[in-house]
C-alpha positions as CSV (number, residue, x, y, z in Angstrom):
1,M,32.9,21.7,-14.0
2,N,32.6,18.0,-14.6
3,S,31.9,17.2,-10.9
4,D,29.0,19.7,-10.9
5,S,27.2,18.0,-13.8
6,D,27.8,14.6,-12.1
7,F,26.3,16.0,-8.9
8,F,23.2,17.2,-10.6
9,E,22.8,14.0,-12.6
10,T,23.0,12.0,-9.4
11,K,20.6,14.3,-7.6
12,H,18.1,14.0,-10.5
13,K,18.4,10.2,-10.4
14,N,17.7,10.2,-6.6
15,I,14.7,12.4,-7.1
16,K,13.3,10.1,-9.7
17,R,13.9,7.1,-7.4
18,A,12.2,8.9,-4.6
19,E,9.2,9.6,-6.8
20,S,8.9,6.0,-7.8
21,V,9.1,4.9,-4.2
22,E,6.3,7.3,-3.3
23,L,4.2,5.9,-6.0
24,D,4.8,2.3,-4.7
25,V,3.9,3.5,-1.2
26,Q,0.6,4.9,-2.5
27,K,-0.2,1.7,-4.3
28,L,0.5,-0.3,-1.2
29,R,-1.8,1.9,0.8
30,V,-4.6,1.4,-1.7
31,I,-4.0,-2.4,-1.8
32,S,-3.8,-2.7,2.0
33,S,-6.9,-0.6,2.7
34,F,-8.8,-2.7,0.1
35,I,-7.5,-5.9,1.7
36,G,-8.3,-4.5,5.2
37,G,-11.9,-3.7,4.0
38,E,-12.3,-7.2,2.6
39,I,-11.1,-8.8,5.8
40,G,-13.3,-6.5,7.9
41,R,-16.3,-7.3,5.9
42,H,-15.6,-11.0,6.0
43,N,-15.1,-10.9,9.8
44,G,-18.4,-9.0,10.1
45,Q,-20.2,-11.8,8.2
46,V,-18.7,-14.5,10.3
47,T,-19.7,-12.6,13.5
48,E,-23.2,-12.2,12.2
49,C,-23.4,-15.8,11.3
50,I,-22.2,-16.9,14.7
51,N,-24.7,-14.6,16.4
52,S,-27.7,-15.7,14.4
53,E,-26.9,-19.4,14.3
54,N,-24.1,-21.4,15.8
55,T,-23.1,-23.3,12.7
56,C,-20.9,-21.1,10.6
57,V,-18.3,-22.0,8.0
């Protein structure tokens, strides 16, 4: 009987770990999409600046 309870306890820990990893992945997706949006917007500004006038910082 003891090995059964150990098995379920281990399985429960693994499920909890998987859930926390999934949350981390979702956070990373949000962060990376935000960063990607910021970079895209910055690149757009630089391109506009170069097109309108040749001096761009």
